[in-house]
N, C-alpha and C positions, 0 to 999 in steps of 0.2 A: 598549098602546101610547096613545102621547099623539103629534100633528102641532109643526109650527110657534109653534103659538096656546097650547098649553097642552089643548090639549080631547085627551078622547079620540077616537080615533076606531075602537071596535069596546068596544059596550056589555057590559060584568064579565057581571051579571045575564047575559044572557040565555049568555053563553060557558057560567055557572054551571048555567046548570036542561040543556042541554045535552050538559054534560058528566054532571049526575045521569041524563036519563036513558042516555046511553048504560050507563052502571055500572047499571043497575036492570032494564034492558031485558027480557025474558023470550028465554031461546035455546032454541030449537029443541032437540027433546026428540029422544034418541038413546043412541045405545051411549059408553057416557062412557071417554073416553081412557082407556087403556094406564096402569098408573103404571108411572113411572119401573124397573128393575130394581134392585135392589139391590145392589152391587158384592160382589165376593164376599169371606167375610172382616166384611163394615164394622158399625162399631159406633154403639148409638143414646144419645145419651143420657138417661137418665131416674133417675124421684124411685120410691125403692123407700122401701118403710116395713120395719123386717126388725125382730126384738127384740136386746134389744141386746147378752148373752152368743155369739147369734150374729154381732157383727158384732164383738166383743169376739176370737173365735175370726178370727176371719181375720185382725184389723188385728194381731196379737200376734207375727206372722215379718214385720211392718213395712212398709215400699212393696210396690204390687203386687197387698192385699187384692181389688181391683176383678177384676183378673186369677182369681184366685183362688178367687172367685165367681163369675166367668160360668166356668169348668173344670165347679165342682163343677154346676152348672147344664145344661152343658155335656151332662157325666157322665150328671143323675137323663135326660133329653130325651132320650138314645142307648140305656136298659133295652129 
């Protein structure tokens, strides 16, 4: 901020140091905050390395190949 004479009314270095102290201050340890529950059917974007043959198999029928991979994986964990 500045006044009418062009001088600063606050010290930016002090403000930066206060912000740094607040950001790096140790917080009291206690139980971790519970993770937000995932919405039913929610999906997450991931990077997955698979063999080319596997990818070709699921892509051969066109769009929807990611859904087909997801269904195949769900079937495996349901066993």
